[in-house]
N, C-alpha and C positions, 0 to 999 in steps of 0.2 A: 295664338294657334298657328298663324303658320310656319308661328322657328321653330312647335314639332314637326308639322310632315315636311321644313326645309333647313327645320335647323338654325343656328345661328347666325346674321348673314352680315352680323361686323364684319365692317372693312378695318383698316386702320388708316391717319392719316399722320403724312411725314410733319414732319415742327424740327426744322432747322435754327435750330442758335446758333447767332454769334457773339465774338468774347461783349459783355454789360462796360469791358474797362481794359485802357490799353494798357498792357503787362508781360507777365511770366507767366505760364503754364503752371499751374500748380493740380497736384496730381488729389482727390483729399486726403486720402491718409497715410495725407505730406502737415496738412494738417494740425497742426498742436489745439487743440482742442479736442476728445472724442469724441461732445457732441457729436459733429460731422466727420470726422474720419470714422469714426466707424458706420457709418452712415446711419446715425440713430432717425438721423427728420429728411431722408432721402438718399438720394445718390447725386450726381453729378459732377461738379471743379470746382477748384477754383481761381482768383488767377489772383500774383504783387503785385499790383499796381503805378503805374509810374504817373498816375497824377490822379487827383483829387475828380477824376466825372466818371456817372456811371452814365448807362446810356440802356435803353430796352434794347436787350436782344432778340424779340421775337417783335413780329406783332399784338397783339394784343388791350386787353386791358389791366388796369389798375387796379388789384380786385384791396390790399393793404398799404397804408403806408402804416410803422409803428410810431409810436409816442416822442421818443428817442430819433427818430427818422435817418437809423444807423440799420435798417434794411426795410422791404418792402416786397407787396408780393402779387404779383400777377397772373396771367388767364391767359397760354393763349388763343391764341381765333381759329385755332382745335381743340381748345379744353385744360392743357397739360399748366399744373400748377408749382408753379415757379419760385424761389425766394433769391431774395440778392442781399444778403450778406455786408455788412461791410465793418472791415474787420473783428477781432473779436477783441468777448469785453470790454467794450467798451459801453456801455452802457450808463455805466458815471460820467459821461462827459453831456446824459440830458440834453441829448442835439445840438449842442452850442459847435461853432461850427463845421455843419449841416445846416445846406439849399435846400427844403426839395422846388422842386419846375412845376409837379402834378399835382392831380387832390387821389382819392377813390373817386372809382368811378370815370375816368378819366380814360377814353381812350388813346393810342397812342399804335407808332408806326413805328420800327427798327430802325433806332438807333438817333431814336429824339428824345434828347435830356431828359431824367429823371431827377436825378441826383447830383448837386455838388457840393462837397466838403474842399475838409483844409487838413490836407495827405501829411502832413508833419503831424499835427496833431493828434490823428486819430496813429498815425506811426508813433508817440515818442510821448501817449496814455488808457495804449492799448497792451493789452499781449502780442501783438500786430495788423497789417494793415491788412492781411493776405483780406479776397472780398468771395469769404463761400458762396455758390448761385443749383443751386438745392433745388431736383426735380421731388415738391413735399410729396406725392401722390402718385408710391410703386402700384396700384392697381392701374393706373392709367398705360403703362413701360409695356407699351409691346417688345421693344428693342429699343437698345441703345447703338450707335454708330459712330464712335470717337474718330476724331480724325487727324495726324500728327503733326503736336505744328508746337510750338514753342515763342515766340514773340508773338503778339495780340497785337490786335485795332481794335476801338473800340465803335462797335457798330458796323464791324466791318472783317473780320476776323471768325469763319465758319469753325466750331470747335466741335457740334457733334449733328447730326441728326440722329433725331429721337421717333419715333413710330408709335401713334398714340391710337386707343379701342377708342372710336368711335361712340 
């Protein structure tokens, strides 16, 4: 009733996304996998990792850990759904070389270690080690603002500010 009288009063909230891994910024369009480059799973960015450590890019909650340990789903405190996918075409590793430090349902803070992995194995057994970070629910995103950065430090470098619907 009040929404009809006063209109939609929903306000957007901002989420600052920091790099989940140290390395070089990569545009999704440059990833050699159409699922990510054509943004079929959502918009975002990627990182060519320099090390085998993934940290949380936001404050939030772990919502999914893939059985192969190469991908993790997070929901920010503001409600933004994020997928971090380590490497391309590496499900065949079946979790070998990946060590997950969190459980589904855990509350996390920016910079908390989520997954450590053997970078050499991922590079050897995958198309590449590039790590896409995708905002899987496009309907949540009001606006994305990207920082002009190239060299990234895990848990420190701000890459994007996302305005999300609340």
